[in-house]
Kinemage of the C-alpha trace (Angstrom):
@kinemage 1
@onewidth
@group {chain A} dominant
@subgroup {mainchain}
@vectorlist {calphas} color= white
{ca met a 1} P 45.231 -144.462 131.149
{ca pro a 2} L 43.003 -147.411 132.079
{ca lys a 3} L 43.147 -150.492 129.883
{ca thr a 4} L 40.462 -153.090 129.328
{ca leu a 5} L 41.425 -156.732 129.776
{ca thr a 6} L 39.446 -159.891 129.158
{ca leu a 7} L 39.664 -162.556 131.844
{ca arg a 8} L 38.614 -166.155 131.479
{ca leu a 9} L 37.271 -167.351 134.796
{ca ser a 10} L 35.563 -170.563 135.758
{ca asp a 11} L 31.884 -170.427 136.674
{ca glu a 12} L 32.896 -170.985 140.300
{ca gln a 13} L 35.384 -168.097 140.238
{ca val a 14} L 32.769 -165.782 138.740
{ca ala a 15} L 30.201 -166.776 141.352
{ca asp a 16} L 32.754 -166.255 144.141
{ca val a 17} L 33.984 -162.868 142.961
{ca glu a 18} L 30.453 -161.602 142.316
{ca leu a 19} L 29.308 -162.686 145.774
{ca ile a 20} L 32.346 -161.193 147.504
{ca ala a 21} L 31.933 -157.943 145.565
{ca arg a 22} L 28.268 -157.756 146.522
{ca ile a 23} L 28.995 -158.410 150.212
{ca lys a 24} L 31.889 -155.924 150.240
{ca asn a 25} L 29.773 -153.375 148.338
{ca arg a 26} L 32.382 -153.081 145.571
{ca ser a 27} L 32.312 -153.605 141.851
{ca val a 28} L 33.818 -156.801 140.479
{ca ser a 29} L 36.435 -154.669 138.697
{ca ala a 30} L 37.388 -152.899 141.913
{ca leu a 31} L 37.657 -156.221 143.736
{ca ile a 32} L 39.909 -157.691 141.025
{ca arg a 33} L 42.094 -154.551 141.056
{ca leu a 34} L 42.405 -154.819 144.841
{ca ala a 35} L 43.345 -158.513 144.598
{ca leu a 36} L 45.955 -157.662 141.964
{ca asp a 37} L 47.359 -154.911 144.197
{ca his a 38} L 47.674 -157.403 147.065
{ca tyr a 39} L 49.362 -159.955 144.802
{ca thr a 40} L 51.765 -157.324 143.450
{ca asp a 41} L 52.677 -156.289 147.002
{ca ala a 42} L 53.318 -159.926 147.890
{ca cys a 43} L 55.656 -160.240 144.888
{ca arg a 44} L 57.559 -157.129 145.982
{ca asn a 45} L 58.189 -158.813 149.334
{ca asp a 46} L 59.059 -162.265 147.952
{ca pro a 47} L 62.857 -162.785 147.815
{ca asp a 48} L 62.584 -165.567 145.211
{ca phe a 49} L 60.449 -163.383 142.955
{ca gln a 50} L 62.836 -160.467 143.387
{ca his a 51} L 65.813 -162.677 142.469
{ca arg a 52} L 64.027 -163.910 139.336
{ca leu a 53} L 62.985 -160.352 138.457
{ca asp a 54} L 66.580 -159.163 138.733
{ca ala a 55} L 67.842 -162.030 136.551
{ca thr a 56} L 65.153 -161.343 133.947
{ca trp a 57} L 65.906 -157.621 133.953
{ca his a 58} L 69.628 -158.229 133.402
{ca ala a 59} L 68.935 -160.733 130.595
{ca gln a 60} L 66.611 -158.227 128.918
{ca gln a 61} L 69.227 -155.485 129.212
{ca arg a 62} L 71.819 -157.726 127.528
{ca ala a 63} L 69.392 -158.642 124.734
{ca thr a 64} L 68.500 -154.983 124.209
{ca ala a 65} L 72.175 -154.060 123.946
{ca arg a 66} L 72.778 -156.837 121.396
{ca leu a 67} L 69.791 -155.802 119.287
{ca ala a 68} L 70.740 -152.133 119.415
{ca gly a 69} L 74.128 -152.973 117.953
{ca pro a 70} L 77.211 -150.872 118.248
{ca gln a 71} L 76.626 -147.277 119.216
{ca asp a 72} L 79.228 -145.047 117.557
{ca gly a 73} L 77.640 -141.793 118.679
{ca ser a 74} L 77.565 -140.369 115.154
{ca gly a 75} L 73.785 -140.002 115.115
{ca asp a 76} L 73.584 -141.671 111.668
{ca asp a 77} L 70.956 -144.404 111.439
């Protein structure tokens, strides 16, 4: 389901993205989504980002396990 986000952009960024969108015959939203897709792809192919992602994921897993506490399998909460 689509979500609405609010972005704070400088006047220059707004002017740039509006002009690019107009020239490319796209909406500003579509252009921003495309830019985000490109950035996400770049992160997927960045070894440093992937290393940091892995470390963050493992740290989150450990924190989740600590917060969940012991699991005795009894089903009692």
